[in-house]
N, C-alpha and C positions, 0 to 999 in steps of 0.2 A: 466431726468427732465429738462425742459427749464424754465427759469425765465427771464423775460425781462421788460424793461421799457415800459409802456403803453403811447402811444400818444393819447390824448383826442381830439375827433372831436370838432370843434368850436360850431357846433349846439348842441352838447351834453351839453356844458356849459350853453347855453341859455335854453335848456330843463330842466336842473337841477335847474337853477335859477327861472324858471317859473313853477316849480312843475309838469312838464310833465314826468320827470324821478325822481323816489324816490329811491335813492341809497340803503336805508335800507329796503324798503318794496316791491319793484318790483321783477319780475322774470327776470333772465338774462341767456343768452346762449352764449357759445363760439363756433365760427365757424372757420374753417380753410380755407385759401385762397391760390391760386396758386401764383407762381412767376410772373404771368402776371398782377396781380393787381397792379395798380399805385395809391398809397394813395394820396388823395387830402383832407386833414383834414379840410380845410376851406370851402369845398364845399359839401362833402358827408355828408348826414344827416340820410338816412334811408337804410334799408336792400336792397331796390331796387337798390341803387347806387353801391352795391358791390356783389350782389348775383350771377351774371354771372361768377364770379371768384372763387366761392366756389368749393372745391374738390367734386368730384362725390362719390357716395356711393361705397365702396370697399376698400380693403387693410386695414381693421380695422376702417375705417371712415364711418359714416352714415351722409348723407346730412341733414342739419339742426343743426349739431353740438351737443355739450354736455351741459347739464344744469350746471350752477354755483349756488350751494346752499349756504345757510347761509350768505346772504349779510348783512354787518354790517358796521356802521360808529362808529369810536371811536375818542375821544378827548384826546390828550396828549399835555399838555401845550397850545400852540397856534396853534396846527396842528390837523386837522381832517383827518383821514385816512379811505379810503373805501376798504374793502376787501371782498372776497367771498372764497368759496372752490376752489380747483384746478380743472381743466378739465383733464380727463384721457380717453385715448382710448386704449383698450386692443388689443393685437396681432397686433399692428400698424406697417404697412410697407408702409404707404403713405408718400408722399413728399409734404411739405407745406412751404410757406414763411411767411405768416401772420396769426395771430390769432386775430379775431375780436370779441369784446363783443357787444352783441345786447340786448337791453331791449325788452323782449318778452312779448307781450300783451295777447296772447292766448296760446293754448296748444303747438303750434309749431311756428317757426319763419315765419313772414309774411312780404310782401314787404313794408308795412307802419311802421314796427317796427323801433324804433330809434336806431341808432348806438351810442355807448358810446366811444369806443376807440379801438386801435389796437396795437398789439405787433409785431414788426419786428423780426421774429425768426432768421434772419441773424445776428442781434446784439446779440441775446441770445445764438446762437450756434457757431458763429464765421465762418460760411460758408454761401454760397448763399441761401441755403434752409436747412431744417431739415428733415431727413428721419428716420422713425421708423425702427427698426431692428427686428421686430417681437415680441418685448416685449411691456410693457406699455409705451405710450407716454403721459407724464404729463406736463401740463403748469400751473405754479403757480404764484400767485402775489409775488412781492418782499416783504421783511419783513415789509416795510412801507406801503404796500397795492398797489392796482392798481392805486389809485388816491389819492393825498394829497392836501388839501387846507390849506394854512397857513395865519394866521392873524398877522399883525404887529401892535401892539398897539402903 
């Protein structure tokens, strides 16, 4: 199981603030990207910006990623946390470097779907990439969630 810190795309923050992304009510997908992806969190905004770096179908991965169910926002003190279910791939033997969360508007990920954030699996695994060993590959939010917003009164 990999758990890592999510880097939020700048445009995602704008889309959350302008109600284009509803963290508690929209559908989300986690897609895996190769080591060739170069994150540009201040520029990348939609799936079209990263889709060419997605893993191909095979080795336990299906292009288009895995759904993240049960999105929820919770308030604890002055902090709002956003969490979802984990993403799991069975019989995984693929190699990936990044896990990207996409707000899915339709039944599958489309080029205009908004990016939310990415997890560098290098940080989570301690190696340059993470490779499944034929078992389940699960990527989970941290205990505090994928994203936290803190208010300082």
